[in-house]
C-alpha positions in Angstrom: 90.5 85.0 65.0 87.8 83.1 67.3 86.3 84.3 70.4 83.4 83.2 72.7 82.0 83.1 76.0 81.9 79.3 77.2 79.6 78.5 80.1 80.2 75.5 82.2 77.0 73.8 83.6 76.8 71.2 85.6 75.3 69.7 89.2 77.7 69.8 92.7 81.2 68.6 92.8 81.3 67.2 88.9 84.8 69.1 89.1 83.8 72.3 87.2 86.2 74.8 89.1 89.3 71.7 88.8 88.5 71.6 85.0 89.0 75.6 84.8 92.1 75.8 86.9 93.3 73.0 84.8 92.8 74.6 81.4 94.4 77.9 82.7 97.2 76.4 84.6 96.8 78.4 87.6 94.4 78.9 90.4 91.2 80.7 89.6 88.1 78.9 91.3 88.7 77.3 94.2 88.3 73.9 94.7 87.6 71.3 97.5 86.1 67.7 98.4 82.7 69.4 99.3 79.9 70.1 97.1 78.7 73.8 96.3 81.9 75.4 97.1 81.5 77.9 93.9 78.8 80.2 95.2 78.8 82.6 92.6 80.0 82.6 88.3 83.3 83.5 87.8 84.9 84.2 84.7 88.6 83.9 83.6 90.2 84.0 80.1 92.1 81.5 77.8 94.1 82.7 75.0 96.3 81.1 72.2 97.2 81.7 68.3 93.1 80.9 67.6 91.7 83.3 69.6 90.1 83.9 73.1 87.6 81.9 75.2 85.9 83.6 78.0 85.1 80.9 80.8 82.2 81.0 82.9 81.8 78.5 86.0 78.6 78.2 87.3 77.7 76.9 90.7 76.2 73.6 90.9 72.8 73.3 90.3 70.8 71.0 93.2 67.7 69.9 93.8 66.8 70.7 97.2 67.4 74.2 98.4 67.5 73.9 102.4 68.4 77.5 103.2 68.5 80.7 102.1 72.0 80.5 100.8 71.4 78.0 98.4 68.0 79.0 97.4 70.3 82.5 96.2 73.0 79.9 94.4 70.7 78.0 92.6 69.1 80.2 90.0 72.2 81.7 89.0 73.4 79.0 86.5 70.0 79.7 84.7 70.8 83.6 84.9 74.2 82.9 83.2 72.4 80.7 80.1 70.0 83.6 79.6 73.0 85.8 79.0 75.5 86.5 76.0 77.1 82.9 76.3 78.0 81.6 72.7 79.0 77.7 74.1 77.7 75.4 76.5 79.9 72.7 78.7 78.1 70.2 80.1 80.3 68.6 82.7 78.7 65.2 84.2 80.6 62.9 86.6 80.6 59.2 85.4 81.4 57.8 88.8 77.9 58.7 90.0 74.4 57.8 88.9 72.0 60.0 87.3 69.6 61.2 89.8 66.8 63.7 90.2 69.9 66.5 90.4 71.3 65.5 87.3 67.8 65.4 85.5 67.1 69.1 86.6 70.5 70.3 85.2 70.1 68.4 82.0 66.6 70.1 81.9 67.9 73.6 82.3 70.8 72.5 79.4 68.1 71.4 77.1 66.8 75.1 77.4 69.6 76.7 75.9 69.6 77.2 72.1 73.4 77.4 71.6 76.2 74.7 70.5 76.9 72.2 73.7 79.4 69.8 74.2 78.9 66.9 76.6 81.9 66.4 78.6 82.2 63.1 80.9 84.7 64.2 83.8 86.7 61.7 86.0 87.6 59.3 83.4 90.8 58.6 85.5 88.4 56.3 87.9 87.4 53.2 86.9 84.9 52.2 89.7 81.8 52.8 90.1 81.2 53.9 86.6 77.6 54.7 85.4 79.2 56.0 82.0 76.5 54.4 79.9 73.4 56.5 81.5 75.7 59.8 80.0 76.7 58.3 76.6 73.1 57.6 76.4 72.6 61.3 76.2 75.2 62.4 73.4 72.9 62.4 70.6 71.4 65.8 72.0 74.9 67.4 72.0 77.2 68.5 69.1 80.0 66.4 70.5 80.9 64.5 73.4 84.4 64.4 75.1 85.7 62.0 77.9 88.4 64.0 80.2 89.9 63.8 83.2 90.2 67.6 84.5 92.3 66.2 87.5 94.8 64.5 85.9 94.4 67.0 82.8 94.0 64.2 80.4 92.1 64.9 76.6 92.1 68.7 77.9 93.5 69.4 74.4 90.9 68.0 72.7 88.3 69.6 74.5 90.0 73.1 73.8 90.1 72.1 70.0 86.4 71.2 70.2 85.4 74.7 71.9 87.5 76.7 69.5 85.8 74.9 66.5 82.4 75.8 68.0 83.1 79.8 68.5 82.1 82.3 66.5 84.9 84.5 64.4 85.1 87.8 66.0 87.7 90.2 67.6 89.0 89.6 71.3 86.2 90.6 74.0 88.7 91.5 76.9 91.6 93.1 76.2 94.5 91.1 78.0 97.2 92.9 77.1 98.2 94.7 80.3 96.9 91.3 82.5 99.5 89.5 84.8 97.0 86.8 84.8 93.9 85.6 83.3 90.9 88.2 83.9 88.6 87.7 87.1 85.0 89.2 87.9 85.6 89.4 91.3 87.9 91.8 92.8 91.1 91.3 95.0 89.4 91.2 98.5 87.0 88.2 97.0 89.6 86.5 95.4 91.5 86.4 98.8 88.3 85.5 100.7 87.7 82.5 97.9 91.3 81.0 99.2 90.7 81.4 102.8 87.4 79.4 102.4 89.0 76.8 100.5 91.8 76.2 102.9 89.6 76.1 105.4 87.2 73.4 103.7 90.4 71.3 102.9 91.6 71.2 106.6 88.3 71.1 108.1 86.6 68.1 105.9 83.8 66.8 107.4 84.3 68.3 110.8 82.3 71.2 110.0 79.2 71.6 107.8 78.5 73.7 104.7 77.8 76.7 107.1 81.4 78.8 107.0 82.3 81.7 104.8 85.3 84.0 104.5 85.2 87.8 104.5 88.0 89.9 103.8 87.8 93.4 105.8 90.9 95.0 104.9 93.8 94.7 102.1 96.7 97.3 103.0 100.5 97.2 101.4 103.3 98.0 103.9 106.3 100.2 103.3 108.5 97.2 102.8 105.6 95.8 100.3 104.2 93.2 102.5 100.8 92.8 102.1 98.9 93.3 105.2 95.1 91.3 105.4 92.7 91.3 107.9 90.0 88.7 107.6 87.5 86.8 109.4 85.8 83.3 109.0 82.2 83.2 109.8 80.1 80.2 111.0 76.5 79.9 112.3 77.2 78.4 116.0 79.6 78.5 118.4 80.1 74.9 118.4 81.7 75.0 114.8 83.8 78.0 115.9 85.3 76.0 118.4 86.0 73.3 115.6 87.5 75.8 113.3 89.8 77.7 115.8 90.9 73.9 117.1 92.7 72.9 120.5 94.8 75.9 121.2 94.3 77.7 118.2 96.0 74.8 116.0 93.4 74.5 113.2 93.2 78.1 112.7 96.7 78.5 112.7 96.9 75.8 109.9 94.2 77.4 107.9 95.8 80.8 107.7 99.4 79.6 106.9 97.7 77.1 104.1 96.3 80.4 102.6 99.1 82.8 103.4 101.6 80.7 101.2 99.2 80.6 98.5 98.5 84.0 98.5 102.3 84.8 98.6 103.1 82.6 95.6 100.1 84.2 93.5 101.4 87.7 94.3 105.1 86.9 94.4 105.3 89.0 97.7 105.1 88.7 101.6 101.6 88.5 103.0 100.5 88.9 106.6 97.3 87.1 107.4 95.3 88.3 110.5 92.6 85.6 110.5 89.5 85.7 113.0 86.3 83.2 113.7 83.4 84.7 114.2 79.9 83.3 115.0 77.1 84.8 112.9 74.0 82.7 112.4 72.5 85.3 109.8 75.6 85.5 107.2 73.9 83.2 104.8 71.5 85.8 104.3 73.8 88.7 104.1 77.0 87.5 102.0 
């Protein structure tokens, strides 16, 4: 059989998390319309008759680091590539022009002395398109594949290309006792990511990128209900007001959306106690 670790690298909002979720057919990484949703590398396991793929979804690499949180995130993609990675997927978005961020990302990709696949995403979108700027790079890669992660188009060819490049070896992770793909984060972190995603999706552009979720406790009641206490942290009182909403309407929407997804994922009833707090220093703590 074949097995290997595959890193997915790209600038923010190219669709890395959407691709991982589509390949594994379930929620693994959170996705939202905002860039820089993934704040740490995650791993998930894909298996079929040919072998095992360990996907590492790295935070998007971006050129400017305006705050302490960004400064923490930015080096992590390079750290992933310095580890024991067998294959690199360089994911690009043809609807956006190449710029300083893209060139910085490409520079990091060029340093990786392993097989590389150039994956051009969002091919379901016709305009705008700057695809010539990315096809120009394909000579630097072993393979180029055009996909739509959102519409799940051409993903089979991508998986075929990945297996073709992976080494022959035994499975890296024992998944026989797993109900879902293996994740590198514990249940509290997974729950926090779901809550954070629902906050981003509901708030859209009303709240800047200064919000995170923290899960304080997860307990199981005698009737099997999962009781979760969690907080949304933001940096200023004005943002707290937006997150709470008029009469608590927004926080209820976020809580309900997160609770529903967690109930589906865990196949059990969930009670979510979600509050909002102002912590101007959370970026340096989490």
